[in-house]
Every structure is written in C-alpha cells, then in structure tokens.
VEXPA-797918 format. One record per atom (N, C-alpha, C): residue in three letters; x, y, z. Coordinates in steps of 0.1 Angstrom, whole numbers, plus 5000, padded with zeros to 4 digits. Each point is the difference from the previous one (the first is absolute). Layout:
! VEXPA-797918
alaXYZ;...
This chain:
! VEXPA-797918
pro494550434825;pro500449865002;pro499849965015;val499849885002;val499949945014;val501350015006;pro500150045013;pro501350015007;pro500649865001;val501450004999;val500849885003;val500750025013;leu499849925010;leu500550025013;leu501249915003;val501050055006;val501349935003;val500350035015;ser500349895007;ser500450015014;ser501449975002;ser500650075010;ser501449955004;ser499849885008;ser501049915001;ser499949885007;ser501349965006;pro500149925010;pro498949945007;pro499350105009;val498749975003;val499250085009;val499949935013;cys500550065011;cys500049945013;cys499250085010;ala499449935010;ala499350075011;ala500950105007;asn499450115004;asn500750105007;asn501150074992;gly500049984987;gly500950074991;gly499350104991;asn500850064991;asn499550104991;asn500349954986;ser499150034990;ser500349974986;ser499250104992;ser500249994987;ser499350094991;ser499249924989;val499050074994;val499349954989;val499950114990;thr500249984988;thr499950104989;thr499349954988;thr499550104993;thr499449974987;thr501050034989;thr500349914991;thr501050024989;thr499350074988;thr498750005001;thr499250074989;thr500250155001;val500350064988;val500250145000;val498750074997;tyr499750105008;tyr498750084999;tyr500450154998;pro499150084994;pro500350144998;pro500050085013;ala500650125000;ala500050095011;ala498550025004;gly499850025013;gly498650025005;gly499249885003;thr500649884998;thr499449875003;thr499849995015;leu498849955005;leu499749985014;leu500349855003;tyr500749985011;tyr500449865004;tyr499349985014;asn499349895001;asn499449975013;asn500349855003;trp500949985011;trp500449875004;trp499349955012;ser499849875002;ser499449945011;ser500649875003;ile499949955013;ile500549875005;ile498949935006;ser499949874997;ser499049925007;ser500649865004;pro499849955012;pro499250065010;pro500650135006;gly499250095005;gly500550135004;gly501050005012;asn499949895008;asn500949995011;asn501449934997;ser500249984987;ser501349934996;ser501150094999;gly499850134999;gly501150104998;gly499450144998;ser500950094999;ser499650144998;ser500850064989;ile499350084992;ile500750084989;ile500750125007;ile501350005001;ile500750115007;ile500650104991;gly499949994987;gly500450104991;gly499649974986;gly499850104992;gly499849994986;gly498549994995;gln499150015010;gln498650004996;gln499850124990;gly499349974989;gly499850114990;gly501150004989;thr501049915001;thr501149994990;thr500049864994;asn501049984991;asn500149874994;asn500749895008;thr500550045012;thr500749905009;thr499650035014;ile499749895007;ile499750025015;ile501149925008;gln500250055012;gln500849935010;gln499049945010;ile500249885004;ile499149935010;ile500849955012;glu499550035011;glu500549945013;glu499149885003;trp500549885000;trp499249885003;trp499849975014;gly498949945004;gly499749965013;gly500749875004;asn499549945011;asn500649885005;asn499149884998;asn499150014991;asn499049894999;asn500349914988;ala501249945000;ala500549914989;ala500049865005;pro500049904991;pro499950024985;pro498550024996;gln499850084989;gln498750014994;gln500250074987;pro499049984991;pro500050074987;pro499350135002;ile500550114994;ile499550135001;ile499750064986;thr498950064998;thr499750064987;thr500350155001;val500950054990;val500350144998;val499350044987;ser499250105001;ser499250054989;ser500350144996;leu499950034987;leu500250144995;leu498950034991;thr499450125002;thr499150064990;thr500650134995;val500150014987;val500550124994;val498950064991;thr499950145001;thr499150074992;thr500850104991;ala500049984987;ala500750094991;ala499150034988;cys500050124996;cys499350044988;cys498649965000;gly499350005012;gly498649975002;gly499749855000;gln501149925000;gln499749855000;gln500649955013;thr499449905006;thr500549935012;thr500349864997;lys501249955005;lys500449874998;lys500549955014;ser499949875002;ser500449945013;ser500849874998;ala500849975009;ala500749875000;ala500449975015;ser500249875002;ser500449955013;ser501149904999;thr500849985010;thr501049905001;thr500049935013;ile500349875001;ile500049935013;ile501550005004;ile500250045013;ile501349995006;ile500049915011;asn501049915001;asn500049905011;asn500950065011;leu499350035011;leu500750055012;leu500749895007;asn501350005001;asn500749895007;asn500350045014;ala500249905009;ala500450025014;ala501450065000;ala500250095009;ala501350065002;ala501049895003;pro501350014995;pro501049905003;pro500350005015;thr500349895006;thr500349995014;thr501550015001;pro500550105008;pro501550015002;pro500649875006;ser501149964995;ser500749885006;ser501150045009;
C-alpha cells in the first residue's frame, strides 16, 4: 500500500517535530525520507524507520514537502505531504 503520512503540529521555525507513516509494513521494509527544499530543515533522527524527527530552520513561513519512499517485498511505493512551516512565536 501507499504510505499515509501524518505530521505533528503546529510546525514552527527553529523547532522540532515528527512525521510518521501510519501504514503498517512487514519487517525488513526500507524507509527513505527526504525534505524539500533541502535548506528548510534537517532529519535529526529516525531515517530508515517509520517515524522521523525534524529540526526546522528559520526560513518561515513557507510550504515544505516531506516525502517517504518504502521498499517492501520487492515493491516500492512513495508518498509526500505538504507541511506549512510557521514563523516562531515572538515572546511578549
């Protein structure tokens, strides 16, 4: 099946969040995550698993594409989701 992607929210500049696939795959599945544009954040954990942690950059507001390609049982499926990176709140 095609991966279903879910993001924690809200997503703010200079913050951390996670994205996961809720689709269940068998043991041995290969997970390859990516973020576009590349300067919008960094995958700081979870590459190769069903959930990644992302540290976001300071270039908000902007839409960011998070993509996942899974390979299981000789088949490859991909999905993407758009995440809106919000400006960090200003302390009052």
